[in-house]
C-alpha positions, 0 to 999 in steps of 0.5 A: 455869799459863803462861796464868794468868801471862800473863793476870796480867801482861797485866792488871797492865799495864793502867792504872787510873782513878778510879771514877765515881758514877752520875748516878742513885741505885740505888733507881731501876729499870734504864734500858730499853735497847730503843731502843739508837740513843739509847745510842751511843758518844758517849753512853757516853763522856760518861756513863762514866769512860775506864776504865769505858768501856774495860771495859764497851764495849770489853771491857777488864779493869781491874788486879787488886787496884787497883780499887774493890770487890775488897776491899769487905766491906760489905753491899749490892747491886752494879748495872751502871754503865751501866744500873743493872740489879741484878746481884750481892749481897754475900751471894754475894761472896767472896775468891777471891784473884784481885784482882777482885770475885768472886761465886759466883752472880748475883742473877738469872740473867735479868739477865746473859748468858754468851758464849763468849770465845776471845780471847788463845788461851783458851776462857772465858765472858764475862759481860755485862749482859743489859739494856745489853750491858755487858762485866762480866767472866768466869765460871769453874767454880772457885768455892765451894759451893753453885754451884761458880762464880766470877763474876770481875767488873770493879769498873769495870762496877759500882756498889755501894749499901750496905745500910742497917742498920735 
């Protein structure tokens, strides 16, 4: 319980910035990141807002309950802010009460990678975009059925495309 309080205080102390719309529409395929030399720190600093850069490239965490998608109830798809890789569907989004967008499953597990994170004296599993290595958030085993998992994801690492009603 003490760790959760510490984490909450730490996250609440982070400053929040505005969200940025992508340069390219989500209907395009994800960028190919095979030649990573093209995508250096200067590239990311120009493409992303300061908050997006800190979250995706420096593994920061945005403030809870004060981000673009924590309370988004619209139907659609969530994409990596850096490379447009499709990551999560609103069909698996739920309100976990943590203040960040939470999903009980990834759209396609081959689009993400999980990495052991022992920062802040905790043992957690970090979630990154497999295509561009952007930090997305963390995964926990306290989610709902059917998976029992909670992908706790930073809004700053995502773009959302609303599903058109037909």
